[in-house]
All heavy atoms as a GROMACS GRO file, in nm:
protein
  600
    1MET      N    1  11.756  11.376   8.502
    1MET     CA    2  11.682  11.492   8.572
    1MET      C    3  11.530  11.452   8.568
    1MET      O    4  11.456  11.486   8.653
    1MET     CB    5  11.713  11.616   8.501
    1MET     CG    6  11.649  11.730   8.568
    1MET     SD    7  11.725  11.872   8.520
    1MET     CE    8  11.601  11.964   8.455
    2HIS      N    9  11.480  11.373   8.463
    2HIS     CA   10  11.340  11.347   8.457
    2HIS      C   11  11.304  11.250   8.568
    2HIS      O   12  11.200  11.261   8.620
    2HIS     CB   13  11.317  11.294   8.321
    2HIS     CG   14  11.170  11.250   8.290
    2HIS    ND1   15  11.067  11.350   8.301
    2HIS    CD2   16  11.108  11.134   8.265
    2HIS    CE1   17  10.956  11.291   8.278
    2HIS    NE2   18  10.982  11.141   8.260
    3THR      N   19  11.397  11.147   8.588
    3THR     CA   20  11.369  11.044   8.697
    3THR      C   21  11.359  11.110   8.831
    3THR      O   22  11.287  11.076   8.912
    3THR     CB   23  11.484  10.944   8.692
    3THR    OG1   24  11.481  10.887   8.561
    3THR    CG2   25  11.442  10.833   8.782
    4ASP      N   26  11.454  11.220   8.857
    4ASP     CA   27  11.462  11.282   8.974
    4ASP      C   28  11.326  11.355   9.004
    4ASP      O   29  11.268  11.351   9.114
    4ASP     CB   30  11.569  11.384   8.974
    4ASP     CG   31  11.613  11.428   9.115
    4ASP    OD1   32  11.590  11.349   9.213
    4ASP    OD2   33  11.649  11.554   9.132
    5MET      N   34  11.266  11.412   8.906
    5MET     CA   35  11.128  11.482   8.918
    5MET      C   36  11.023  11.376   8.948
    5MET      O   37  10.924  11.411   9.023
    5MET     CB   38  11.100  11.563   8.783
    5MET     CG   39  10.983  11.644   8.804
    5MET     SD   40  11.019  11.765   8.925
    5MET     CE   41  10.923  11.904   8.873
    6LYS      N   42  11.031  11.265   8.877
    6LYS     CA   43  10.927  11.154   8.916
    6LYS      C   44  10.937  11.115   9.058
    6LYS      O   45  10.828  11.098   9.119
    6LYS     CB   46  10.945  11.041   8.824
    6LYS     CG   47  10.895  11.052   8.677
    6LYS     CD   48  10.912  10.939   8.596
    6LYS     CE   49  10.805  10.873   8.559
    6LYS     NZ   50  10.815  10.757   8.473
    7LEU      N   51  11.057  11.097   9.105
    7LEU     CA   52  11.086  11.049   9.236
    7LEU      C   53  11.023  11.155   9.339
    7LEU      O   54  10.963  11.123   9.431
    7LEU     CB   55  11.228  11.021   9.268
    7LEU     CG   56  11.260  10.972   9.409
    7LEU    CD1   57  11.210  10.841   9.439
    7LEU    CD2   58  11.423  10.970   9.426
    8LYS      N   59  11.050  11.287   9.303
    8LYS     CA   60  11.000  11.398   9.400
    8LYS      C   61  10.842  11.371   9.394
    8LYS      O   62  10.783  11.402   9.511
    8LYS     CB   63  11.039  11.521   9.349
    8LYS     CG   64  11.180  11.562   9.384
    8LYS     CD   65  11.215  11.706   9.337
    8LYS     CE   66  11.359  11.738   9.373
    8LYS     NZ   67  11.392  11.862   9.333
    9ASN      N   68  10.778  11.363   9.291
    9ASN     CA   69  10.638  11.359   9.281
    9ASN      C   70  10.578  11.243   9.361
    9ASN      O   71  10.476  11.249   9.420
    9ASN     CB   72  10.598  11.353   9.140
    9ASN     CG   73  10.598  11.467   9.053
    9ASN    OD1   74  10.611  11.579   9.116
    9ASN    ND2   75  10.601  11.479   8.929
   10TYR      N   76  10.651  11.131   9.344
   10TYR     CA   77  10.611  11.006   9.428
   10TYR      C   78  10.617  11.026   9.574
   10TYR      O   79  10.524  10.995   9.648
   10TYR     CB   80  10.685  10.889   9.390
   10TYR     CG   81  10.656  10.829   9.261
   10TYR    CD1   82  10.744  10.796   9.155
   10TYR    CD2   83  10.521  10.796   9.222
   10TYR    CE1   84  10.718  10.734   9.036
   10TYR    CE2   85  10.493  10.740   9.104
   10TYR     CZ   86  10.593  10.721   9.006
   10TYR     OH   87  10.557  10.657   8.890
   11ILE      N   88  10.729  11.088   9.616
   11ILE     CA   89  10.744  11.114   9.758
   11ILE      C   90  10.649  11.217   9.807
   11ILE      O   91  10.591  11.199   9.911
   11ILE     CB   92  10.890  11.166   9.790
   11ILE    CG1   93  10.995  11.047   9.759
   11ILE    CG2   94  10.902  11.220   9.926
   11ILE    CD1   95  11.136  11.085   9.770
   12LEU      N   96  10.622  11.321   9.727
   12LEU     CA   97  10.524  11.423   9.774
   12LEU      C   98  10.386  11.366   9.784
   12LEU      O   99  10.308  11.394   9.872
   12LEU     CB  100  10.513  11.537   9.672
   12LEU     CG  101  10.423  11.655   9.692
   12LEU    CD1  102  10.468  11.727   9.832
   12LEU    CD2  103  10.432  11.747   9.578
   13THR      N  104  10.350  11.274   9.691
   13THR     CA  105  10.214  11.199   9.698
   13THR      C  106  10.206  11.120   9.813
   13THR      O  107  10.112  11.116   9.881
   13THR     CB  108  10.204  11.129   9.560
   13THR    OG1  109  10.204  11.215   9.464
   13THR    CG2  110  10.062  11.051   9.558
   14ALA      N  111  10.315  11.051   9.837
   14ALA     CA  112  10.312  10.960   9.956
   14ALA      C  113  10.292  11.033  10.085
   14ALA      O  114  10.234  10.986  10.174
   14ALA     CB  115  10.447  10.873   9.959
   15VAL      N  116  10.362  11.148  10.104
   15VAL     CA  117  10.358  11.219  10.224
   15VAL      C  118  10.204  11.280  10.237
   15VAL      O  119  10.160  11.300  10.342
   15VAL     CB  120  10.476  11.340  10.213
   15VAL    CG1  121  10.443  11.440  10.326
   15VAL    CG2  122  10.597  11.278  10.236
   16ALA      N  123  10.164  11.332  10.127
   16ALA     CA  124  10.021  11.389  10.123
   16ALA      C  125   9.922  11.283  10.164
   16ALA      O  126   9.822  11.325  10.243
   16ALA     CB  127  10.001  11.458   9.996
   17LEU      N  128   9.927  11.170  10.111
   17LEU     CA  129   9.836  11.065  10.151
   17LEU      C  130   9.855  11.015  10.299
   17LEU      O  131   9.754  10.972  10.360
   17LEU     CB  132   9.855  10.944  10.043
   17LEU     CG  133   9.808  10.981   9.908
   17LEU    CD1  134   9.828  10.866   9.809
   17LEU    CD2  135   9.646  11.009   9.908
   18ALA      N  136   9.978  11.021  10.341
   18ALA     CA  137  10.003  10.964  10.484
   18ALA      C  138   9.987  11.077  10.587
   18ALA      O  139  10.000  11.060  10.705
   18ALA     CB  140  10.141  10.911  10.488
   19SER      N  141   9.943  11.200  10.538
   19SER     CA  142   9.933  11.304  10.638
   19SER      C  143   9.820  11.285  10.732
   19SER      O  144   9.711  11.233  10.704
   19SER     CB  145   9.912  11.442  10.554
   19SER     OG  146   9.886  11.541  10.653
   20PRO      N  147   9.850  11.320  10.865
   20PRO     CA  148   9.738  11.290  10.961
   20PRO      C  149   9.617  11.390  10.951
   20PRO      O  150   9.520  11.375  11.011
   20PRO     CB  151   9.816  11.314  11.094
   20PRO     CG  152   9.924  11.381  11.061
   20PRO     CD  153   9.975  11.360  10.926
   21VAL      N  154   9.640  11.493  10.869
   21VAL     CA  155   9.530  11.581  10.848
   21VAL      C  156   9.397  11.513  10.791
   21VAL      O  157   9.289  11.540  10.820
   21VAL     CB  158   9.575  11.699  10.742
   21VAL    CG1  159   9.464  11.788  10.719
   21VAL    CG2  160   9.689  11.784  10.809
   22PHE      N  161   9.421  11.422  10.695
   22PHE     CA  162   9.321  11.352  10.643
   22PHE      C  163   9.263  11.245  10.724
   22PHE      O  164   9.150  11.186  10.700
   22PHE     CB  165   9.363  11.285  10.506
   22PHE     CG  166   9.417  11.379  10.398
   22PHE    CD1  167   9.549  11.390  10.371
   22PHE    CD2  168   9.333  11.480  10.353
   22PHE    CE1  169   9.592  11.476  10.274
   22PHE    CE2  170   9.377  11.571  10.258
   22PHE     CZ  171   9.510  11.561  10.233
   23ALA      N  172   9.335  11.208  10.838
   23ALA     CA  173   9.283  11.093  10.911
   23ALA      C  174   9.154  11.130  11.000
   23ALA      O  175   9.090  11.041  11.045
   23ALA     CB  176   9.403  11.048  11.008
   24GLY      N  177   9.134  11.258  11.021
   24GLY     CA  178   9.018  11.305  11.098
   24GLY      C  179   8.903  11.317  11.024
   24GLY      O  180   8.791  11.353  11.068
   25ALA      N  181   8.909  11.297  10.886
   25ALA     CA  182   8.787  11.310  10.806
   25ALA      C  183   8.680  11.202  10.840
   25ALA      O  184   8.712  11.094  10.855
   25ALA     CB  185   8.826  11.295  10.661
   26GLN      N  186   8.559  11.252  10.841
   26GLN     CA  187   8.446  11.164  10.853
   26GLN      C  188   8.321  11.233  10.796
   26GLN      O  189   8.306  11.348  10.799
   26GLN     CB  190   8.428  11.134  11.002
   26GLN     CG  191   8.320  11.019  11.030
   26GLN     CD  192   8.308  11.001  11.181
   26GLN    OE1  193   8.323  11.089  11.255
   26GLN    NE2  194   8.285  10.872  11.218
   27CYS      N  195   8.237  11.154  10.737
   27CYS     CA  196   8.116  11.200  10.678
   27CYS      C  197   8.029  11.264  10.791
   27CYS      O  198   8.010  11.209  10.905
   27CYS     CB  199   8.045  11.091  10.607
   27CYS     SG  200   7.878  11.057  10.635
   28ALA      N  201   7.964  11.373  10.766
   28ALA     CA  202   7.887  11.435  10.867
   28ALA      C  203   7.766  11.350  10.911
   28ALA      O  204   7.727  11.349  11.026
   28ALA     CB  205   7.828  11.568  10.811
   29MET      N  206   7.715  11.275  10.813
   29MET     CA  207   7.592  11.196  10.858
   29MET      C  208   7.643  11.084  10.961
   29MET      O  209   7.560  11.048  11.054
   29MET     CB  210   7.533  11.128  10.735
   29MET     CG  211   7.470  11.220  10.645
   29MET     SD  212   7.325  11.303  10.713
   29MET     CE  213   7.204  11.167  10.701
   30CYS      N  214   7.752  11.027  10.927
   30CYS     CA  215   7.806  10.921  11.020
   30CYS      C  216   7.844  10.982  11.150
   30CYS      O  217   7.809  10.922  11.263
   30CYS     CB  218   7.926  10.854  10.956
   30CYS     SG  219   7.900  10.768  10.808
   31ARG      N  220   7.897  11.093  11.160
   31ARG     CA  221   7.941  11.148  11.287
   31ARG      C  222   7.820  11.193  11.369
   31ARG      O  223   7.816  11.154  11.491
   31ARG     CB  224   8.024  11.279  11.253
   31ARG     CG  225   8.062  11.341  11.384
   31ARG     CD  226   8.155  11.463  11.353
   31ARG     NE  227   8.259  11.448  11.277
   31ARG     CZ  228   8.380  11.464  11.292
   31ARG    NH1  229   8.421  11.531  11.408
   31ARG    NH2  230   8.481  11.435  11.211
   32ALA      N  231   7.717  11.242  11.297
   32ALA     CA  232   7.596  11.274  11.383
   32ALA      C  233   7.535  11.148  11.445
   32ALA      O  234   7.480  11.147  11.540
   32ALA     CB  235   7.498  11.350  11.292
   33ALA      N  236   7.523  11.042  11.349
   33ALA     CA  237   7.460  10.917  11.383
   33ALA      C  238   7.524  10.866  11.509
   33ALA      O  239   7.468  10.803  11.603
   33ALA     CB  240   7.444  10.820  11.278
   34LEU      N  241   7.669  10.864  11.501
   34LEU     CA  242   7.735  10.790  11.615
   34LEU      C  243   7.741  10.874  11.739
   34LEU      O  244   7.752  10.823  11.845
   34LEU     CB  245   7.884  10.765  11.567
   34LEU     CG  246   7.900  10.651  11.449
   34LEU    CD1  247   8.035  10.646  11.414
   34LEU    CD2  248   7.845  10.535  11.492
   35GLU      N  249   7.741  11.010  11.739
   35GLU     CA  250   7.756  11.088  11.847
   35GLU      C  251   7.614  11.089  11.923
   35GLU      O  252   7.615  11.102  12.047
   35GLU     CB  253   7.783  11.232  11.816
   35GLU     CG  254   7.926  11.252  11.765
   35GLU     CD  255   7.965  11.397  11.734
   35GLU    OE1  256   7.875  11.473  11.721
   35GLU    OE2  257   8.078  11.422  11.714
   36SER      N  258   7.506  11.076  11.857
   36SER     CA  259   7.375  11.069  11.930
   36SER      C  260   7.324  10.931  11.934
   36SER      O  261   7.195  10.903  11.953
   36SER     CB  262   7.279  11.153  11.843
   36SER     OG  263   7.253  11.085  11.714
   37SER      N  264   7.412  10.833  11.934
   37SER     CA  265   7.374  10.691  11.939
   37SER      C  266   7.313  10.658  12.074
   37SER      O  267   7.356  10.710  12.180
   37SER     CB  268   7.486  10.598  11.903
   37SER     OG  269   7.579  10.596  11.997
   38ASP      N  270   7.220  10.552  12.082
   38ASP     CA  271   7.162  10.512  12.204
   38ASP      C  272   7.249  10.416  12.284
   38ASP      O  273   7.196  10.364  12.379
   38ASP     CB  274   7.016  10.452  12.164
   38ASP     CG  275   6.948  10.541  12.083
   38ASP    OD1  276   6.966  10.660  12.070
   38ASP    OD2  277   6.863  10.486  12.018
   39GLY      N  278   7.347  10.373  12.217
   39GLY     CA  279   7.427  10.274  12.276
   39GLY      C  280   7.545  10.242  12.175
   39GLY      O  281   7.574  10.328  12.099
   40ASN      N  282   7.601  10.132  12.194
   40ASN     CA  283   7.702  10.084  12.096
   40ASN      C  284   7.661  10.024  11.968
   40ASN      O  285   7.739   9.971  11.894
   40ASN     CB  286   7.821  10.013  12.166
   40ASN     CG  287   7.891  10.098  12.262
   40ASN    OD1  288   7.896  10.216  12.253
   40ASN    ND2  289   7.964  10.027  12.357
   41ILE      N  290   7.520  10.002  11.964
   41ILE     CA  291   7.472   9.918  11.852
   41ILE      C  292   7.501   9.988  11.714
   41ILE      O  293   7.548   9.928  11.618
   41ILE     CB  294   7.326   9.891  11.864
   41ILE    CG1  295   7.305   9.812  11.998
   41ILE    CG2  296   7.260   9.830  11.742
   41ILE    CD1  297   7.157   9.794  12.029
   42LYS      N  298   7.477  10.114  11.707
   42LYS     CA  299   7.501  10.190  11.572
   42LYS      C  300   7.650  10.183  11.548
   42LYS      O  301   7.696  10.172  11.440
   42LYS     CB  302   7.453  10.333  11.588
   42LYS     CG  303   7.303  10.347  11.565
   42LYS     CD  304   7.254  10.485  11.563
   42LYS     CE  305   7.119  10.508  11.565
   42LYS     NZ  306   7.071  10.640  11.567
   43ALA      N  307   7.732  10.219  11.654
   43ALA     CA  308   7.875  10.212  11.633
   43ALA      C  309   7.924  10.085  11.574
   43ALA      O  310   8.020  10.076  11.485
   43ALA     CB  311   7.952  10.261  11.741
   44GLU      N  312   7.876   9.974  11.629
   44GLU     CA  313   7.923   9.832  11.595
   44GLU      C  314   7.865   9.820  11.444
   44GLU      O  315   7.940   9.753  11.367
   44GLU     CB  316   7.859   9.728  11.687
   44GLU     CG  317   7.928   9.737  11.823
   44GLU     CD  318   7.868   9.626  11.908
   44GLU    OE1  319   7.789   9.555  11.866
   44GLU    OE2  320   7.882   9.648  12.032
   45ALA      N  321   7.750   9.850  11.414
   45ALA     CA  322   7.700   9.846  11.289
   45ALA      C  323   7.793   9.921  11.179
   45ALA      O  324   7.814   9.867  11.074
   45ALA     CB  325   7.560   9.886  11.268
   46VAL      N  326   7.818  10.037  11.208
   46VAL     CA  327   7.913  10.120  11.130
   46VAL      C  328   8.049  10.042  11.111
   46VAL      O  329   8.100  10.038  10.997
   46VAL     CB  330   7.937  10.270  11.181
   46VAL    CG1  331   8.040  10.335  11.101
   46VAL    CG2  332   7.802  10.335  11.165
   47ASN      N  333   8.103   9.998  11.210
   47ASN     CA  334   8.231   9.926  11.213
   47ASN      C  335   8.221   9.810  11.130
   47ASN      O  336   8.314   9.774  11.051
   47ASN     CB  337   8.278   9.898  11.348
   47ASN     CG  338   8.332  10.013  11.419
   47ASN    OD1  339   8.369  10.119  11.367
   47ASN    ND2  340   8.344  10.006  11.552
   48ASP      N  341   8.105   9.731  11.142
   48ASP     CA  342   8.097   9.607  11.058
   48ASP      C  343   8.084   9.643  10.909
   48ASP      O  344   8.126   9.571  10.831
   48ASP     CB  345   7.967   9.534  11.103
   48ASP     CG  346   7.977   9.471  11.239
   48ASP    OD1  347   8.100   9.452  11.284
   48ASP    OD2  348   7.882   9.430  11.305
   49GLY      N  349   8.012   9.760  10.883
   49GLY     CA  350   8.003   9.792  10.742
   49GLY      C  351   8.143   9.840  10.677
   49GLY      O  352   8.168   9.806  10.566
   50ILE      N  353   8.226   9.890  10.766
   50ILE     CA  354   8.360   9.938  10.724
   50ILE      C  355   8.446   9.808  10.697
   50ILE      O  356   8.495   9.800  10.587
   50ILE     CB  357   8.420  10.023  10.822
   50ILE    CG1  358   8.353  10.165  10.818
   50ILE    CG2  359   8.571  10.047  10.796
   50ILE    CD1  360   8.387  10.258  10.934
   51VAL      N  361   8.438   9.706  10.780
   51VAL     CA  362   8.509   9.592  10.757
   51VAL      C  363   8.464   9.514  10.634
   51VAL      O  364   8.535   9.473  10.553
   51VAL     CB  365   8.499   9.502  10.880
   51VAL    CG1  366   8.556   9.364  10.857
   51VAL    CG2  367   8.572   9.571  11.004
   52TYR      N  368   8.325   9.517  10.619
   52TYR     CA  369   8.272   9.445  10.490
   52TYR      C  370   8.320   9.516  10.365
   52TYR      O  371   8.366   9.456  10.274
   52TYR     CB  372   8.122   9.462  10.511
   52TYR     CG  373   8.049   9.401  10.387
   52TYR    CD1  374   8.046   9.268  10.354
   52TYR    CD2  375   7.991   9.489  10.287
   52TYR    CE1  376   7.977   9.208  10.246
   52TYR    CE2  377   7.920   9.440  10.178
   52TYR     CZ  378   7.922   9.298  10.158
   52TYR     OH  379   7.853   9.257  10.050
   53LEU      N  380   8.326   9.654  10.368
   53LEU     CA  381   8.361   9.732  10.251
   53LEU      C  382   8.516   9.709  10.225
   53LEU      O  383   8.570   9.721  10.113
   53LEU     CB  384   8.334   9.873  10.265
   53LEU     CG  385   8.178   9.908  10.238
   53LEU    CD1  386   8.155  10.043  10.274
   53LEU    CD2  387   8.135   9.861  10.112
   54MET      N  388   8.595   9.694  10.332
   54MET     CA  389   8.736   9.676  10.323
   54MET      C  390   8.786   9.524  10.268
   54MET      O  391   8.884   9.513  10.192
   54MET     CB  392   8.812   9.695  10.448
   54MET     CG  393   8.836   9.836  10.483
   54MET     SD  394   8.909   9.860  10.654
   54MET     CE  395   9.038   9.723  10.648
   55VAL      N  396   8.694   9.435  10.302
   55VAL     CA  397   8.736   9.297  10.260
   55VAL      C  398   8.717   9.270  10.122
   55VAL      O  399   8.815   9.198  10.054
   55VAL     CB  400   8.644   9.201  10.348
   55VAL    CG1  401   8.654   9.052  10.288
   55VAL    CG2  402   8.687   9.186  10.502
   56LEU      N  403   8.614   9.331  10.051
   56LEU     CA  404   8.597   9.288   9.914
   56LEU      C  405   8.707   9.341   9.830
   56LEU      O  406   8.750   9.258   9.732
   56LEU     CB  407   8.469   9.362   9.869
   56LEU     CG  408   8.337   9.294   9.930
   56LEU    CD1  409   8.214   9.358   9.885
   56LEU    CD2  410   8.325   9.157   9.897
   57PRO      N  411   8.759   9.459   9.834
   57PRO     CA  412   8.878   9.499   9.746
   57PRO      C  413   8.996   9.410   9.777
   57PRO      O  414   9.075   9.372   9.677
   57PRO     CB  415   8.908   9.643   9.783
   57PRO     CG  416   8.785   9.696   9.841
   57PRO     CD  417   8.716   9.565   9.904
   58TYR      N  418   9.037   9.369   9.892
   58TYR     CA  419   9.145   9.293   9.914
   58TYR      C  420   9.128   9.147   9.859
   58TYR      O  421   9.211   9.087   9.818
   58TYR     CB  422   9.175   9.281  10.072
   58TYR     CG  423   9.237   9.401  10.122
   58TYR    CD1  424   9.168   9.494  10.217
   58TYR    CD2  425   9.370   9.427  10.097
   58TYR    CE1  426   9.240   9.601  10.270
   58TYR    CE2  427   9.426   9.540  10.148
   58TYR     CZ  428   9.358   9.625  10.238
   58TYR     OH  429   9.420   9.737  10.286
   59LEU      N  430   9.006   9.102   9.872
   59LEU     CA  431   8.976   8.973   9.811
   59LEU      C  432   8.984   8.975   9.668
   59LEU      O  433   9.043   8.878   9.609
   59LEU     CB  434   8.825   8.928   9.855
   59LEU     CG  435   8.784   8.794   9.814
   59LEU    CD1  436   8.866   8.689   9.887
   59LEU    CD2  437   8.637   8.764   9.848
   60LEU      N  438   8.943   9.080   9.603
   60LEU     CA  439   8.947   9.090   9.454
   60LEU      C  440   9.103   9.092   9.420
   60LEU      O  441   9.143   9.031   9.315
   60LEU     CB  442   8.876   9.200   9.398
   60LEU     CG  443   8.727   9.199   9.406
   60LEU    CD1  444   8.656   9.321   9.369
   60LEU    CD2  445   8.672   9.078   9.307
   61VAL      N  446   9.179   9.170   9.480
   61VAL     CA  447   9.322   9.191   9.456
   61VAL      C  448   9.396   9.065   9.472
   61VAL      O  449   9.476   9.012   9.398
   61VAL     CB  450   9.386   9.298   9.536
   61VAL    CG1  451   9.538   9.294   9.535
   61VAL    CG2  452   9.333   9.429   9.495
   62GLY      N  453   9.358   8.984   9.574
   62GLY     CA  454   9.409   8.850   9.598
   62GLY      C  455   9.382   8.759   9.489
   62GLY      O  456   9.475   8.683   9.450
   63LEU      N  457   9.259   8.759   9.446
   63LEU     CA  458   9.218   8.658   9.337
   63LEU      C  459   9.285   8.698   9.204
   63LEU      O  460   9.329   8.615   9.128
   63LEU     CB  461   9.061   8.662   9.312
   63LEU     CG  462   8.979   8.606   9.426
   63LEU    CD1  463   8.831   8.634   9.406
   63LEU    CD2  464   9.006   8.467   9.436
   64VAL      N  465   9.293   8.824   9.174
   64VAL     CA  466   9.380   8.863   9.053
   64VAL      C  467   9.523   8.830   9.074
   64VAL      O  468   9.576   8.763   8.969
   64VAL     CB  469   9.356   9.022   9.025
   64VAL    CG1  470   9.447   9.062   8.923
   64VAL    CG2  471   9.221   9.049   8.993
   65GLY      N  472   9.576   8.847   9.184
   65GLY     CA  473   9.714   8.805   9.204
   65GLY      C  474   9.737   8.653   9.182
   65GLY      O  475   9.832   8.609   9.126
   66TYR      N  476   9.647   8.581   9.246
   66TYR     CA  477   9.648   8.427   9.228
   66TYR      C  478   9.644   8.395   9.089
   66TYR      O  479   9.718   8.305   9.036
   66TYR     CB  480   9.546   8.364   9.310
   66TYR     CG  481   9.547   8.225   9.312
   66TYR    CD1  482   9.651   8.141   9.371
   66TYR    CD2  483   9.450   8.146   9.235
   66TYR    CE1  484   9.649   8.005   9.363
   66TYR    CE2  485   9.452   8.003   9.231
   66TYR     CZ  486   9.554   7.935   9.297
   66TYR     OH  487   9.546   7.805   9.290
   67ALA      N  488   9.555   8.448   9.010
   67ALA     CA  489   9.534   8.418   8.870
   67ALA      C  490   9.661   8.448   8.776
   67ALA      O  491   9.702   8.379   8.705
   67ALA     CB  492   9.417   8.502   8.808
   68VAL      N  493   9.721   8.566   8.812
   68VAL     CA  494   9.855   8.610   8.751
   68VAL      C  495   9.954   8.502   8.783
   68VAL      O  496  10.033   8.448   8.703
   68VAL     CB  497   9.889   8.754   8.788
   68VAL    CG1  498  10.030   8.776   8.740
   68VAL    CG2  499   9.798   8.843   8.723
   69TYR      N  500   9.966   8.460   8.912
   69TYR     CA  501  10.059   8.362   8.956
   69TYR      C  502  10.051   8.235   8.876
   69TYR      O  503  10.140   8.174   8.830
   69TYR     CB  504  10.046   8.345   9.107
   69TYR     CG  505  10.141   8.226   9.145
   69TYR    CD1  506  10.266   8.237   9.173
   69TYR    CD2  507  10.063   8.109   9.181
   69TYR    CE1  508  10.339   8.124   9.216
   69TYR    CE2  509  10.128   7.989   9.244
   69TYR     CZ  510  10.274   8.002   9.250
   69TYR     OH  511  10.337   7.891   9.294
   70LYS      N  512   9.921   8.190   8.868
   70LYS     CA  513   9.890   8.060   8.798
   70LYS      C  514   9.930   8.067   8.656
   70LYS      O  515   9.984   7.975   8.596
   70LYS     CB  516   9.748   8.014   8.810
   70LYS     CG  517   9.704   7.983   8.963
   70LYS     CD  518   9.790   7.856   9.010
   70LYS     CE  519   9.716   7.740   8.954
   70LYS     NZ  520   9.771   7.606   9.011
   71LEU      N  521   9.901   8.182   8.599
   71LEU     CA  522   9.925   8.203   8.445
   71LEU      C  523  10.074   8.210   8.422
   71LEU      O  524  10.145   8.143   8.333
   71LEU     CB  525   9.872   8.336   8.389
   71LEU     CG  526   9.705   8.322   8.374
   71LEU    CD1  527   9.657   8.463   8.336
   71LEU    CD2  528   9.677   8.225   8.261
   72ARG      N  529  10.158   8.273   8.510
   72ARG     CA  530  10.303   8.286   8.492
   72ARG      C  531  10.355   8.141   8.518
   72ARG      O  532  10.461   8.094   8.446
   72ARG     CB  533  10.358   8.385   8.597
   72ARG     CG  534  10.345   8.525   8.559
   72ARG     CD  535  10.406   8.606   8.654
   72ARG     NE  536  10.430   8.739   8.591
   72ARG     CZ  537  10.534   8.809   8.594
   72ARG    NH1  538  10.640   8.767   8.671
   72ARG    NH2  539  10.549   8.925   8.535
   73LYS      N  540  10.307   8.064   8.612
   73LYS     CA  541  10.360   7.927   8.639
   73LYS      C  542  10.338   7.841   8.524
   73LYS      O  543  10.416   7.753   8.488
   73LYS     CB  544  10.295   7.877   8.767
   73LYS     CG  545  10.355   7.747   8.821
   73LYS     CD  546  10.290   7.707   8.951
   73LYS     CE  547  10.349   7.586   9.000
   73LYS     NZ  548  10.283   7.538   9.130
   74LYS      N  549  10.220   7.857   8.463
   74LYS     CA  550  10.178   7.768   8.345
   74LYS      C  551  10.265   7.810   8.231
   74LYS      O  552  10.316   7.712   8.151
   74LYS     CB  553  10.021   7.789   8.320
   74LYS     CG  554   9.976   7.704   8.208
   74LYS     CD  555   9.830   7.730   8.192
   74LYS     CE  556   9.769   7.652   8.079
   74LYS     NZ  557   9.631   7.672   8.065
   75LYS      N  558  10.294   7.944   8.208
   75LYS     CA  559  10.370   7.990   8.091
   75LYS      C  560  10.516   7.932   8.113
   75LYS      O  561  10.574   7.895   8.024
   75LYS     CB  562  10.366   8.135   8.084
   75LYS     CG  563  10.420   8.187   7.946
   75LYS     CD  564  10.408   8.340   7.933
   75LYS     CE  565  10.263   8.369   7.900
   75LYS     NZ  566  10.257   8.516   7.881
   76LYS      N  567  10.570   7.940   8.240
   76LYS     CA  568  10.702   7.893   8.264
   76LYS      C  569  10.719   7.746   8.248
   76LYS      O  570  10.824   7.700   8.182
   76LYS     CB  571  10.743   7.932   8.418
   76LYS     CG  572  10.887   7.911   8.438
   76LYS     CD  573  10.927   7.958   8.586
   76LYS     CE  574  11.074   7.944   8.606
   76LYS     NZ  575  11.094   7.995   8.737
   77ALA      N  576  10.623   7.662   8.278
   77ALA     CA  577  10.628   7.523   8.272
   77ALA      C  578  10.610   7.490   8.115
   77ALA      O  579  10.684   7.393   8.086
   77ALA     CB  580  10.510   7.451   8.348
   78ALA      N  581  10.548   7.563   8.038
   78ALA     CA  582  10.521   7.534   7.892
   78ALA      C  583  10.652   7.565   7.818
   78ALA      O  584  10.687   7.500   7.722
   78ALA     CB  585  10.419   7.616   7.840
   79SER      N  586  10.737   7.664   7.871
   79SER     CA  587  10.857   7.704   7.797
   79SER      C  588  10.970   7.608   7.834
   79SER      O  589  11.079   7.609   7.772
   79SER     CB  590  10.892   7.843   7.843
   79SER     OG  591  10.933   7.853   7.973
   80GLU      N  592  10.970   7.533   7.925
   80GLU     CA  593  11.073   7.439   7.980
   80GLU      C  594  11.060   7.313   7.905
   80GLU      O  595  10.999   7.254   7.843
   80GLU     CB  596  11.072   7.405   8.127
   80GLU     CG  597  11.110   7.538   8.210
   80GLU     CD  598  11.103   7.502   8.358
   80GLU    OE1  599  11.063   7.386   8.397
   80GLU    OE2  600  11.148   7.594   8.428
   0.00000   0.00000   0.00000
């Protein structure tokens, strides 16, 4: 019964995070800057900033994953 409750919590959390209600959220300052932009220069700058901020966490996770892989491989080779 305890596992069933955990599963329900995970499903509820996943549904809440995937809900399209949150997809429309945007900071008021960004929205105002993009709506009153003189061209596409500001929008491109905001998009470049978003991509830059997205790349760093993925890069860090990849590096940690690679380090774990190397440690496990080293430990497995030592045990054989």
